[in-house]
DSSP file (Angstrom, degrees, kcal/mol; ACC not computed):
  #  RESIDUE AA STRUCTURE BP1 BP2  ACC     N-H-->O    O-->H-N    N-H-->O    O-->H-N    TCO  KAPPA ALPHA  PHI   PSI    X-CA   Y-CA   Z-CA
    1    1 A I     >        0   0    0      0, 0.0     4,-2.8     0, 0.0     5,-0.2   0.000 360.0 360.0 360.0 -49.4   77.7   -4.3  198.7
    2    2 A V  H  >  +     0   0    0      1,-0.2     4,-2.8     2,-0.2     5,-0.2   0.921 360.0  48.8 -52.5 -50.6   81.4   -4.8  198.4
    3    3 A Q  H  > S+     0   0    0      1,-0.2     4,-2.0     2,-0.2    -1,-0.2   0.869 112.3  49.8 -64.0 -38.0   81.9   -4.7  202.2
    4    4 A S  H  > S+     0   0    0      2,-0.2     4,-2.4     1,-0.2     5,-0.2   0.945 111.5  48.3 -67.3 -46.3   79.1   -7.2  202.6
    5    5 A L  H  X S+     0   0    0     -4,-2.8     4,-2.5     1,-0.2    -2,-0.2   0.916 112.4  48.9 -56.5 -45.6   80.5   -9.6  199.9
    6    6 A A  H  X S+     0   0    0     -4,-2.8     4,-1.7     1,-0.2    -1,-0.2   0.896 113.2  44.4 -62.6 -41.5   84.0   -9.5  201.4
    7    7 A V  H  X S+     0   0    0     -4,-2.0     4,-2.0     2,-0.2    -1,-0.2   0.859 114.6  49.8 -73.0 -35.7   82.9  -10.2  204.9
    8    8 A Y  H  X S+     0   0    0     -4,-2.4     4,-1.7    -5,-0.2    -2,-0.2   0.894 112.1  48.9 -62.9 -41.6   80.5  -13.0  203.7
    9    9 A G  H  X S+     0   0    0     -4,-2.5     4,-0.8    -5,-0.2    -2,-0.2   0.869 110.1  50.3 -72.5 -33.6   83.2  -14.6  201.7
   10   10 A W  H >< S+     0   0    0     -4,-1.7     3,-0.5     1,-0.2    -2,-0.2   0.883 111.5  48.5 -66.1 -40.0   85.7  -14.4  204.6
   11   11 A W  H >< S+     0   0    0     -4,-2.0     3,-1.1     1,-0.2     4,-0.3   0.796 101.7  64.3 -69.7 -31.8   83.1  -16.1  207.0
   12   12 A A  H 3< S+     0   0    0     -4,-1.7    -1,-0.2     1,-0.2    -2,-0.2   0.790 114.2  33.0 -62.8 -27.0   82.5  -18.8  204.4
   13   13 A L  T <X S+     0   0    0     -4,-0.8     4,-2.3    -3,-0.5    -1,-0.2   0.191  85.4 109.8-106.5  11.5   86.1  -19.8  204.9
   14   14 A A  H <> S+     0   0    0     -3,-1.1     4,-2.1     1,-0.2    -2,-0.1   0.818  76.9  50.6 -64.5 -31.6   86.5  -19.0  208.5
   15   15 A F  H  > S+     0   0    0     -4,-0.3     4,-2.5     2,-0.2    -1,-0.2   0.932 110.4  51.1 -70.5 -41.5   86.7  -22.7  209.6
   16   16 A V  H  > S+     0   0    0      2,-0.2     4,-2.0     1,-0.2    -2,-0.2   0.863 109.5  49.2 -61.7 -38.2   89.3  -23.4  207.1
   17   17 A W  H  X S+     0   0    0     -4,-2.3     4,-2.7     2,-0.2     5,-0.3   0.939 110.4  52.6 -66.2 -45.1   91.4  -20.4  208.3
   18   18 A W  H  X S+     0   0    0     -4,-2.1     4,-2.6     1,-0.2    -2,-0.2   0.924 109.8  47.6 -56.9 -46.4   91.0  -21.5  211.8
   19   19 A L  H  X S+     0   0    0     -4,-2.5     4,-2.6     2,-0.2    -1,-0.2   0.898 112.3  48.7 -63.6 -38.8   92.3  -25.0  211.0
   20   20 A I  H  X S+     0   0    0     -4,-2.0     4,-2.5     2,-0.2     6,-0.3   0.934 114.3  46.1 -67.2 -44.5   95.2  -23.7  209.1
   21   21 A T  H  X S+     0   0    0     -4,-2.7     4,-1.4     1,-0.2    -2,-0.2   0.845 112.8  50.5 -66.1 -35.7   96.1  -21.3  211.9
   22   22 A L  H  < S+     0   0    0     -4,-2.6    -1,-0.2    -5,-0.3    -2,-0.2   0.925 113.2  43.8 -68.4 -41.5   95.7  -24.0  214.4
   23   23 A C  H  < S+     0   0    0     -4,-2.6    -2,-0.2     1,-0.2    -3,-0.2   0.922 121.0  40.2 -68.9 -42.6   98.0  -26.6  212.6
   24   24 A L  H  < S-     0   0    0     -4,-2.5    -1,-0.2    -5,-0.2    -2,-0.2   0.715 100.0-132.7 -80.6 -18.8  100.7  -24.0  211.8
   25   25 A G  S  < S+     0   0    0     -4,-1.4     2,-0.3    -5,-0.3    -3,-0.1   0.428  82.2  53.5  78.8  -1.2  100.6  -22.3  215.1
   26   26 A R  S    S-     0   0    0     -6,-0.3    -2,-0.2    -5,-0.1    -1,-0.1  -0.983  91.2 -99.3-157.5 161.0  100.5  -18.9  213.3
   27   27 A M        -     0   0    0     -2,-0.3     5,-0.1    -3,-0.1    -6,-0.0  -0.721  44.0-113.6 -88.3 125.0   98.5  -17.2  210.7
   28   28 A P     >  -     0   0    0      0, 0.0     4,-2.2     0, 0.0     3,-0.2  -0.214  25.9-117.4 -53.5 145.6  100.2  -17.2  207.2
   29   29 A R  H  > S+     0   0    0      1,-0.2     4,-2.6     2,-0.2     5,-0.2   0.886 111.4  50.7 -60.5 -47.5  101.2  -13.8  206.1
   30   30 A P  H  > S+     0   0    0      0, 0.0     4,-2.6     0, 0.0    -1,-0.2   0.902 112.8  47.6 -48.7 -46.5   98.8  -13.7  202.9
   31   31 A L  H  > S+     0   0    0      2,-0.2     4,-2.1    -3,-0.2     5,-0.2   0.857 110.7  50.6 -67.2 -36.3   95.9  -14.7  205.1
   32   32 A F  H  X S+     0   0    0     -4,-2.2     4,-2.8     2,-0.2     5,-0.2   0.921 112.6  47.4 -64.8 -45.7   96.8  -12.1  207.7
   33   33 A E  H  X S+     0   0    0     -4,-2.6     4,-2.2     1,-0.2    -2,-0.2   0.913 113.4  46.5 -65.0 -42.7   97.0   -9.4  205.0
   34   34 A A  H  X S+     0   0    0     -4,-2.6     4,-2.3     2,-0.2    -1,-0.2   0.880 114.7  48.5 -65.7 -39.4   93.7  -10.4  203.4
   35   35 A T  H  X S+     0   0    0     -4,-2.1     4,-3.3     2,-0.2     5,-0.3   0.936 111.8  48.5 -63.8 -50.5   92.0  -10.5  206.8
   36   36 A A  H  X S+     0   0    0     -4,-2.8     4,-2.3    -5,-0.2     5,-0.2   0.911 111.5  50.7 -63.8 -37.8   93.4   -7.2  207.8
   37   37 A A  H  X S+     0   0    0     -4,-2.2     4,-2.8    -5,-0.2     5,-0.2   0.973 111.3  46.8 -56.5 -55.6   92.3   -5.7  204.6
   38   38 A T  H  X S+     0   0    0     -4,-2.3     4,-2.1     1,-0.2    -2,-0.2   0.926 114.9  46.0 -61.5 -49.0   88.7   -7.0  204.9
   39   39 A L  H  X S+     0   0    0     -4,-3.3     4,-2.2     2,-0.2    -1,-0.2   0.839 112.5  50.5 -61.7 -36.8   88.4   -5.8  208.5
   40   40 A R  H  X S+     0   0    0     -4,-2.3     4,-2.5    -5,-0.3    -2,-0.2   0.930 111.1  47.6 -65.5 -45.9   89.8   -2.5  207.8
   41   41 A Y  H  X S+     0   0    0     -4,-2.8     4,-2.3    -5,-0.2    -2,-0.2   0.874 111.5  52.3 -63.0 -39.3   87.6   -1.9  205.0
   42   42 A R  H  X S+     0   0    0     -4,-2.1     4,-2.6    -5,-0.2    -2,-0.2   0.911 112.2  45.0 -58.8 -46.2   84.6   -3.1  207.2
   43   43 A M  H  X S+     0   0    0     -4,-2.2     4,-2.5     2,-0.2    -2,-0.2   0.863 111.4  51.9 -69.0 -39.7   85.5   -0.7  210.0
   44   44 A R  H  X S+     0   0    0     -4,-2.5     4,-2.0     2,-0.2    -1,-0.2   0.919 113.4  47.3 -66.6 -37.4   86.0    2.3  207.5
   45   45 A F  H  X S+     0   0    0     -4,-2.3     4,-2.8     2,-0.2     5,-0.3   0.957 112.2  48.7 -63.6 -49.2   82.5    1.4  206.0
   46   46 A S  H  X S+     0   0    0     -4,-2.6     4,-2.5     1,-0.2     6,-0.2   0.916 111.0  48.9 -64.1 -37.7   80.9    1.2  209.4
   47   47 A A  H  <>S+     0   0    0     -4,-2.5     5,-2.9     2,-0.2     6,-1.0   0.881 113.2  47.8 -67.4 -30.2   82.4    4.5  210.5
   48   48 A Y  H ><5S+     0   0    0     -4,-2.0     3,-1.2     3,-0.2    -2,-0.2   0.933 112.9  48.0 -73.3 -40.1   81.2    6.2  207.2
   49   49 A V  H 3<5S+     0   0    0     -4,-2.8    -2,-0.2     1,-0.2    -1,-0.2   0.881 112.0  50.1 -65.5 -38.4   77.7    4.7  207.6
   50   50 A M  T 3<5S-     0   0    0     -4,-2.5    -1,-0.2    -5,-0.3    -2,-0.2   0.448 116.0-119.2 -79.9   1.7   77.5    5.8  211.2
   51   51 A M  T < 5S+     0   0    0     -3,-1.2    -3,-0.2     2,-0.2    -2,-0.1   0.827  75.3 130.2  57.4  41.9   78.6    9.3  210.2
   52   52 A L  S   <S+     0   0    0     -5,-2.9    -4,-0.2     1,-0.3    -5,-0.1   0.631  75.8  20.2 -87.3 -21.0   81.7    9.2  212.2
   53   53 A T        -     0   0    0     -6,-1.0    -1,-0.3    -9,-0.1    -2,-0.2  -0.988  63.1-142.0-151.3 136.4   83.9   10.2  209.3
   54   54 A P  S    S+     0   0    0      0, 0.0     2,-0.4     0, 0.0    -6,-0.1   0.601  72.0 108.5 -77.4  -9.1   83.1   12.0  206.0
   55   55 A A  S    S-     0   0    0      1,-0.1    -2,-0.1    -8,-0.0     3,-0.1  -0.557  71.7-129.6 -70.6 117.7   85.7    9.8  204.1
   56   56 A Y        -     0   0    0     -2,-0.4   -11,-0.1     1,-0.1    -1,-0.1  -0.437  37.3 -97.6 -64.0 140.8   84.2    7.3  201.9
   57   57 A P        +     0   0    0      0, 0.0     2,-0.3     0, 0.0    -1,-0.1  -0.299  57.5 157.9 -64.7 143.4   85.7    3.8  202.6
   58   58 A K        +     0   0    0      1,-0.1   -14,-0.1    -3,-0.1   -13,-0.0  -0.968  33.0  68.7-154.1 165.7   88.5    2.9  200.2
   59   59 A G    >   +     0   0    0     -2,-0.3     3,-1.3     2,-0.0   -18,-0.1   0.819  39.4 148.3  92.7  33.8   91.6    0.5  200.3
   60   60 A L  T 3  S+     0   0    0      1,-0.3   -19,-0.1    -3,-0.1     3,-0.1   0.805  81.7  44.4 -66.9 -26.5   90.1   -2.9  200.1
   61   61 A F  T 3  S-     0   0    0      1,-0.4    21,-0.4   -24,-0.1     3,-0.3  -0.043 129.5 -88.6-100.0  28.0   93.1   -4.1  198.2
   62   62 A G    <   -     0   0    0     -3,-1.3    -1,-0.4     1,-0.2    19,-0.2  -0.367  45.6 -74.4  92.1-176.4   95.5   -2.3  200.5
   63   63 A D  S  > S+     0   0    0     17,-3.4     4,-1.3     1,-0.2    -1,-0.2  -0.068  81.1 126.4-109.6  26.7   97.0    1.2  200.5
   64   64 A D  T  4 S+     0   0    0     -3,-0.3     4,-0.4    16,-0.3     3,-0.3   0.881  79.2  41.1 -64.2 -42.8   99.4    0.6  197.6
   65   65 A A  T >4 S+     0   0    0     -3,-0.2     3,-0.5     1,-0.2    -1,-0.2   0.797 115.4  52.5 -69.2 -34.2   98.1    3.7  195.6
   66   66 A L  G >4 S+     0   0    0      1,-0.2     3,-0.7     2,-0.2    -2,-0.2   0.640  91.1  73.7 -81.2 -13.6   97.8    5.8  198.6
   67   67 A A  G 3< S+     0   0    0     -4,-1.3    -1,-0.2    -3,-0.3    -2,-0.2   0.776 101.4  43.6 -73.7 -21.7  101.3    5.2  199.8
   68   68 A A  G <  S+     0   0    0     -3,-0.5    -1,-0.2    -4,-0.4    -2,-0.2   0.476 100.9  92.7 -95.6  -4.0  102.7    7.5  197.0
   69   69 A A  S <  S-     0   0    0     -3,-0.7     5,-0.1    -4,-0.2    -3,-0.0  -0.243  92.3 -71.9 -80.3 175.4   99.9   10.1  197.6
   70   70 A P    >>  -     0   0    0      0, 0.0     3,-1.2     0, 0.0     4,-0.6  -0.157  49.3-100.5 -63.6 162.1  100.3   13.0  199.9
   71   71 A E  G >4 S+     0   0    0      1,-0.3     3,-1.4     2,-0.2    -2,-0.1   0.881 116.9  58.1 -52.7 -46.4  100.3   12.6  203.8
   72   72 A Q  G 34 S+     0   0    0      1,-0.3    -1,-0.3     4,-0.0     4,-0.0   0.722 105.6  46.8 -71.1 -18.7   96.6   13.7  204.3
   73   73 A S  G <4 S+     0   0    0     -3,-1.2    -1,-0.3    -7,-0.1    -2,-0.2   0.552  96.1  94.9 -94.5  -9.7   95.2   11.0  202.0
   74   74 A R  S << S-     0   0    0     -3,-1.4    -7,-0.1    -4,-0.6     4,-0.0  -0.184  91.5 -76.2 -75.1 171.8   97.2    8.2  203.6
   75   75 A S        -     0   0    0      1,-0.1    -1,-0.2   -12,-0.1    -2,-0.0  -0.297  36.0-130.6 -60.2 150.8   96.1    5.8  206.4
   76   76 A A  S    S+     0   0    0      2,-0.1    -1,-0.1    -3,-0.1    -2,-0.1   0.741 101.0  30.3 -78.7 -21.2   96.1    7.4  209.8
   77   77 A T  S    S-     0   0    0      1,-0.3    -3,-0.0     0, 0.0    -2,-0.0   0.711 127.7 -42.2 -97.1-101.9   98.0    4.5  211.3
   78   78 A R        -     0   0    0     -4,-0.0    -1,-0.3     0, 0.0     2,-0.1  -0.961  63.9 -96.6-132.1 150.9  100.3    2.8  208.7
   79   79 A P        -     0   0    0      0, 0.0     2,-0.7     0, 0.0    -5,-0.0  -0.441  29.7-136.1 -65.1 138.8   99.7    1.8  205.2
   80   80 A L        -     0   0    0     -2,-0.1   -17,-3.4   -21,-0.1     2,-0.6  -0.864  22.1-173.3 -96.4 111.2   98.5   -1.8  204.5
   81   81 A V        -     0   0    0     -2,-0.7     2,-0.3   -19,-0.2   -19,-0.1  -0.917  10.3-151.7-110.4 121.8  100.4   -3.1  201.5
   82   82 A L        -     0   0    0     -2,-0.6     2,-0.1   -21,-0.4   -21,-0.0  -0.715   8.6-132.4 -96.3 143.5   99.2   -6.4  200.3
   83   83 A S     >  -     0   0    0     -2,-0.3     4,-2.0   -54,-0.1     5,-0.1  -0.315  37.4-100.5 -78.1 169.9  101.2   -9.0  198.6
   84   84 A S  H  > S+     0   0    0      1,-0.2     4,-2.1     2,-0.2     5,-0.2   0.855 125.8  54.7 -66.7 -32.5   99.7  -10.6  195.4
   85   85 A A  H  > S+     0   0    0      2,-0.2     4,-1.9     1,-0.2    -1,-0.2   0.888 106.9  50.8 -66.9 -34.0   98.7  -13.6  197.3
   86   86 A G  H  > S+     0   0    0      2,-0.2     4,-1.9     1,-0.2    -2,-0.2   0.901 110.3  49.3 -63.4 -40.8   96.8  -11.4  199.8
   87   87 A K  H  X S+     0   0    0     -4,-2.0     4,-2.4     1,-0.2    -1,-0.2   0.858 108.9  52.2 -69.6 -32.4   95.0   -9.6  196.9
   88   88 A W  H  X S+     0   0    0     -4,-2.1     4,-2.2     2,-0.2    -1,-0.2   0.893 107.8  52.3 -65.7 -36.5   94.1  -13.0  195.4
   89   89 A L  H  X S+     0   0    0     -4,-1.9     4,-2.1     2,-0.2    -2,-0.2   0.906 108.2  50.3 -65.2 -41.5   92.6  -14.0  198.8
   90   90 A V  H  X S+     0   0    0     -4,-1.9     4,-2.1     2,-0.2    -1,-0.2   0.935 109.8  51.1 -64.6 -44.5   90.6  -10.8  198.9
   91   91 A V  H  X S+     0   0    0     -4,-2.4     4,-2.4     1,-0.2    -2,-0.2   0.891 109.0  52.4 -58.8 -39.1   89.3  -11.5  195.3
   92   92 A L  H  X S+     0   0    0     -4,-2.2     4,-2.3     2,-0.2    -1,-0.2   0.845 106.0  52.9 -64.1 -35.7   88.4  -15.0  196.6
   93   93 A F  H  X S+     0   0    0     -4,-2.1     4,-2.2     2,-0.2    -2,-0.2   0.891 111.0  47.7 -63.6 -39.7   86.4  -13.5  199.5
   94   94 A L  H  X S+     0   0    0     -4,-2.1     4,-2.9     2,-0.2    -2,-0.2   0.937 112.5  47.8 -70.7 -42.1   84.5  -11.4  197.0
   95   95 A V  H  X S+     0   0    0     -4,-2.4     4,-2.6     1,-0.2     5,-0.2   0.931 115.1  44.7 -65.1 -44.0   83.8  -14.3  194.7
   96   96 A L  H  X S+     0   0    0     -4,-2.3     4,-2.5     2,-0.2    -1,-0.2   0.864 111.6  54.2 -69.3 -33.5   82.6  -16.6  197.5
   97   97 A G  H  X S+     0   0    0     -4,-2.2     4,-2.5     2,-0.2    -2,-0.2   0.932 109.9  46.1 -56.0 -51.1   80.6  -13.8  199.0
   98   98 A L  H  X S+     0   0    0     -4,-2.9     4,-2.0     2,-0.2    -2,-0.2   0.880 113.4  49.9 -60.7 -41.2   78.8  -13.3  195.6
   99   99 A A  H  X S+     0   0    0     -4,-2.6     4,-2.5     2,-0.2    -2,-0.2   0.877 111.9  49.1 -64.4 -40.4   78.3  -17.1  195.3
  100  100 A G  H  X S+     0   0    0     -4,-2.5     4,-2.8     1,-0.2    -2,-0.2   0.934 111.3  47.4 -65.1 -44.8   76.9  -17.2  198.8
  101  101 A H  H  X S+     0   0    0     -4,-2.5     4,-2.0     2,-0.2    -2,-0.2   0.858 113.2  47.6 -59.8 -42.2   74.6  -14.3  198.3
  102  102 A I  H  X S+     0   0    0     -4,-2.0     4,-2.4     2,-0.2    -2,-0.2   0.950 114.6  48.3 -68.1 -46.8   73.3  -15.8  194.9
  103  103 A T  H  X S+     0   0    0     -4,-2.5     4,-2.4     1,-0.2     5,-0.2   0.930 113.1  46.5 -59.5 -49.5   72.8  -19.2  196.5
  104  104 A S  H  X S+     0   0    0     -4,-2.8     4,-1.8     1,-0.2    -1,-0.2   0.849 113.4  48.1 -61.1 -37.2   71.0  -17.8  199.5
  105  105 A S  H  < S+     0   0    0     -4,-2.0     4,-0.4     2,-0.2    -1,-0.2   0.878 113.0  48.6 -71.4 -36.4   68.7  -15.6  197.5
  106  106 A V  H >< S+     0   0    0     -4,-2.4     3,-0.6     1,-0.2     4,-0.2   0.894 115.7  42.9 -69.3 -38.9   67.9  -18.5  195.1
  107  107 A T  H >< S+     0   0    0     -4,-2.4     3,-0.6     1,-0.2    -1,-0.2   0.779 112.8  53.5 -80.4 -27.5   67.1  -20.9  198.0
  108  108 A A  T 3< S+     0   0    0     -4,-1.8    -1,-0.2    -5,-0.2    -2,-0.2   0.476  88.1  81.7 -87.7   2.6   65.2  -18.2  200.0
  109  109 A S  T <  S+     0   0    0     -3,-0.6    -1,-0.2    -4,-0.4     2,-0.2   0.622  70.4  97.4 -82.3 -12.3   62.9  -17.4  197.2
  110  110 A T    <   -     0   0    0     -3,-0.6     2,-0.4    -4,-0.2    -3,-0.0  -0.467  63.8-146.6 -70.1 144.8   60.7  -20.3  197.8
  111  111 A T        -     0   0    0     -2,-0.2    -2,-0.1     2,-0.1    -1,-0.0  -0.875  13.6-152.6-118.4 150.5   57.5  -19.9  199.8
  112  112 A D        +     0   0    0     -2,-0.4     2,-0.9     2,-0.0     3,-0.1  -0.308  37.7 153.1-110.2  48.3   55.8  -22.2  202.3
  113  113 A D        +     0   0    0      1,-0.2    -2,-0.1     2,-0.0     0, 0.0  -0.701  10.0 167.5 -79.3 105.2   52.3  -20.9  201.7
  114  114 A T        +     0   0    0     -2,-0.9     2,-0.5     2,-0.1    -1,-0.2   0.458  39.3 102.1-102.8  -2.2   50.1  -23.8  202.5
  115  115 A T        -     0   0    0     -3,-0.1     2,-0.8     2,-0.0     3,-0.1  -0.675  61.4-145.8 -83.7 132.2   46.8  -22.2  202.7
  116  116 A D    >>  -     0   0    0     -2,-0.5     3,-0.7     1,-0.1     4,-0.6  -0.860   4.7-161.9 -99.0 113.4   44.5  -22.5  199.8
  117  117 A T  H 3> S+     0   0    0     -2,-0.8     4,-0.5     1,-0.2     3,-0.4   0.753  85.8  66.6 -66.7 -26.3   42.4  -19.3  199.3
  118  118 A R  H 34 S+     0   0    0      1,-0.2     3,-0.3     2,-0.1    -1,-0.2   0.854 103.3  44.7 -69.0 -31.8   39.8  -21.1  197.2
  119  119 A L  H X4 S+     0   0    0     -3,-0.7     3,-1.0     1,-0.2    -1,-0.2   0.571  92.5  80.8 -89.1 -11.1   38.6  -23.4  200.2
  120  120 A V  H 3< S+     0   0    0     -4,-0.6    -1,-0.2    -3,-0.4    -2,-0.1   0.875  89.6  51.7 -71.9 -31.3   38.4  -20.7  202.8
  121  121 A G  T 3<        0   0    0     -4,-0.5    -1,-0.2    -3,-0.3    -2,-0.1   0.572 360.0 360.0 -74.3 -11.1   35.0  -19.3  201.7
  122  122 A R    <         0   0    0     -3,-1.0    -1,-0.2    -4,-0.1    -2,-0.1   0.499 360.0 360.0 -87.8 360.0   33.3  -22.7  201.7
C-alpha cells in the first residue's frame, strides 16, 4: 500500500517535476532525494514480492536510522540520507497518492448498467 501510494503521488506531479527540471536545466536536490527514495523503495518492494530477497522493504524516508546501525543492515550501495525538504516531498507523494486513490475509487464506483431486468421477460 505504501509503495503504491508513493509511486502514484510521484506520478501525479510528474509533469510539474519535468517542467521544473526543464526550466532549471537540472533536478533540484530535494526532488532528486525524494525521487531516489521513492524509486529505491519501489525496487526493494518489487524484489521482495518476486522473492529475490528475504529482506522486507524499508527506508522510504532514507537510511538515516540505518546509517548508525551495523554494516549488515545498511544499504548494499551507499546510504540515502534525505534532507527535511526531501522528506516533506515524500510525505507529499504519499498524501497525493492517497487522495488519488480515494478519488479514483469514488468515481469508479458508479455503474453503467442500462439493462432493466423487469422488461426482459415480456
